[in-house]
C-alpha positions in Angstrom: -21.3 19.2 7.6 -21.5 15.5 7.2 -18.3 13.9 7.0 -17.9 11.4 3.9 -17.7 7.8 4.9 -15.4 5.2 3.8 -15.3 1.3 4.4 -12.3 0.0 5.1 -11.6 -3.5 3.5 -9.6 -5.9 5.6 -9.5 -6.3 9.4 -6.1 -7.1 10.6 -3.7 -4.8 12.1 -2.6 -2.8 8.4 -6.6 -2.0 8.4 -6.1 -0.6 11.9 -3.2 1.6 10.7 -5.3 2.6 7.5 -8.1 3.4 9.7 -6.2 6.1 11.7 -5.1 7.6 8.1 -8.7 7.7 6.9 -10.0 9.6 10.0 -6.9 11.9 10.2 -8.3 13.0 6.9 -11.5 13.7 7.6 -13.5 10.5 6.8 -16.0 8.4 9.1 -15.7 4.9 8.9 -18.9 3.3 8.6 -17.3 -0.4 8.6 -14.5 -3.2 7.7 -15.6 -5.3 5.7 -14.1 -9.1 4.9 -15.3 -12.3 3.0 -15.6 -14.4 6.6 -15.8 -12.0 9.4 -14.2 -13.6 12.3 -15.5 -10.9 14.6 -18.1 -8.6 15.0 -16.4 -5.4 15.4 -12.9 -3.8 15.3 -11.7 -0.7 17.4 -15.4 -0.3 18.1 -16.4 -0.2 14.1 -18.7 -3.1 13.2 -17.1 -5.8 10.7 -19.5 -6.6 8.0 -18.9 -8.5 4.8 -18.2 -7.7 1.7 -20.7 -8.9 -0.2 -23.2 -6.6 1.7 -21.4 -3.4 1.4 -21.4 -4.1 -2.0 -24.9 -4.7 -2.4 -26.3 -1.6 -0.9 -26.7 1.7 -3.2 -24.2 3.5 -1.4 -21.9 6.8 -2.2 -19.3 5.9 0.3 -15.5 5.7 -0.5 -13.6 2.4 -0.3 -9.8 1.7 0.7 -8.4 -2.1 0.6 -6.1 -2.3 3.8 -4.3 -5.4 3.1 -0.4 -5.5 3.6 0.0 -8.6 1.1 0.1 -6.7 -2.2 -0.6 -9.8 -4.5 -3.9 -10.0 -2.0 -4.5 -6.2 -1.9 -4.8 -6.4 -6.0 -6.7 -9.1 -6.2 -9.2 -8.0 -3.9 -9.1 -4.6 -5.0 -10.0 -5.8 -8.7 -12.6 -7.8 -7.6 -14.4 -4.6 -5.9 -13.9 -2.7 -8.5 -15.7 -5.2 -10.8 -18.7 -3.5 -9.0 -17.3 -0.2 -8.1 -15.5 2.3 -10.3 -11.9 3.6 -8.7 -13.2 7.1 -8.7 -14.6 5.7 -5.2 -11.2 4.6 -3.9 -9.5 7.7 -2.7 -5.8 8.6 -2.1 -5.4 8.4 1.7 -2.4 10.8 2.8 -2.0 11.1 6.5 -1.6 14.8 7.5 2.2 14.2 9.0 3.4 13.1 5.6 5.0 14.9 3.4 4.0 14.4 -0.4 5.4 16.8 -3.2 3.0 18.7 -5.1 4.6 17.6 -8.3 4.1 14.0 -7.3 1.2 11.9 -8.5 -0.7 9.2 -6.4 -2.8 6.7 -8.2 -6.5 5.7 -6.7 -6.3 3.4 -3.9 -2.8 4.4 -2.5 -2.0 4.9 1.3 0.6 7.0 2.6 1.0 6.6 6.1 2.4 8.8 9.1 5.8 10.7 8.6 6.4 9.4 4.9 7.7 11.3 2.5 7.0 11.3 -1.2 9.0 13.5 -3.5 9.1 15.9 -6.6 7.7 14.0 -9.6 7.3 10.6 -7.7 4.8 8.4 -9.6 3.0 6.2 -7.0 0.8 3.9 -8.9 -2.9 2.5 -8.1 -3.2 0.4 -4.9 0.3 1.1 -3.7 1.1 1.3 0.1 3.4 3.7 1.5 4.5 3.0 5.0 4.9 4.8 8.2 8.3 6.8 8.2 9.1 5.5 4.5 11.0 8.1 1.7 10.3 7.7 -1.6 12.7 10.2 -3.7 12.4 12.3 -6.3 11.5 10.6 -9.3 11.1 7.2 -8.2 8.3 5.6 -9.5 6.1 3.1 -8.1 4.1 0.2 -10.2 0.8 -0.6 -9.3 0.3 -2.4 -6.2 3.5 -2.3 -4.8 4.6 -1.6 -1.3 7.8 0.2 0.8 7.9 -0.8 4.5 8.5 1.7 7.5 11.3 3.2 7.3 12.8 2.3 3.9 14.1 4.2 1.7 14.1 4.6 -2.4 16.6 6.8 -3.4 16.2 8.8 -6.3 14.8 7.5 -9.8 14.1 4.2 -8.5 11.8 2.1 -10.3 9.9 -0.4 -8.1 8.2 -3.2 -10.2 4.5 -4.3 -9.5 3.5 -6.0 -6.2 7.2 -5.7 -5.3 8.0 -4.8 -1.8 11.0 -3.4 0.1 10.7 -4.8 3.9 11.7 -2.7 7.0 14.8 -0.4 7.4 16.0 -1.3 3.5 17.3 1.1 1.3 17.8 1.3 -2.2 20.5 3.1 -3.9 19.4 5.8 -6.5 18.8 4.9 -10.3 17.9 1.3 -9.6 15.2 -0.8 -10.8 13.5 -3.9 -9.1 11.6 -6.1 -11.4 7.9 -7.2 -10.6 7.0 -9.4 -7.8 10.4 -9.4 -5.9 10.9 -8.8 -2.1 13.9 -7.1 -0.5 14.7 -8.0 3.1 14.6 -6.0 6.0 17.3 -3.8 6.8 19.1 -4.7 3.2 21.4 -2.5 1.3 20.3 -2.2 -2.8 23.4 -1.5 -5.0 22.0 -3.5 -8.2 19.2 -3.8 -10.3 17.1 -6.7 -8.8 15.2 -8.9 -11.5 11.4 -9.9 -11.4 10.4 -12.6 -8.8 13.1 -12.9 -6.9 14.1 -12.4 -3.1 17.1 -10.6 -1.9 18.6 -9.5 1.2 21.4 -8.6 3.1 24.1 -5.2 3.2 24.5 -5.6 0.1 21.8 -7.5 -0.8 22.0 -10.6 -2.7 20.1 -13.3 -4.6 18.3 -15.7 -1.8 15.8 -17.0 -3.9 12.9 -16.9 -6.2 8.8 -16.5 -5.9 5.9 -16.4 -7.6 3.4 -13.5 -7.1 1.1 -15.1 -4.9 3.9 -16.4 -2.7 3.4 -15.1 1.0 6.3 -13.1 2.2 4.5 -11.1 5.2 4.9 -13.7 8.4 
């Protein structure tokens, strides 16, 4: 039986991680795709333009493998103007543990060793990185992300495009607004509003930000 084809949109380090998960779940990676390729191949797989992929009649699936939440949303919305959400599968690495009672939206990716607990609600285009823990009844809004080894306690709500950085811990029952960033190794013990940067243990407000501001450096 021929393996299903998938196109990975993106050609950086995160794209390689997503490629590993796609391959581990049985997909054959037909290409990495970006708007303006700088290389012709990545890990032995062709790098092509997004436009060339979309112009071909194809039954391939797609995944947007871009770590920045705002950019991932923008690119996925661009692509879905041509391709329906049904062509964006959920990718879950075999080593991850995702509850049968959790819901994971189209285009979301769960990497190696992550845990998603019972009745967690994961939106569209979310990223749950390796070793992250999303406890019971958490809600990750569309295009939010949780970095490696970060933990959301039970019933945490993470807003749209917000990011919890490496090793951070969010206490159970809290809410983090849209477009906010929690810094690495922080401990969040209070609700956090939209459009802020907070870090420390305990995490405190360090500044404000716009949705499009870069936070991955």
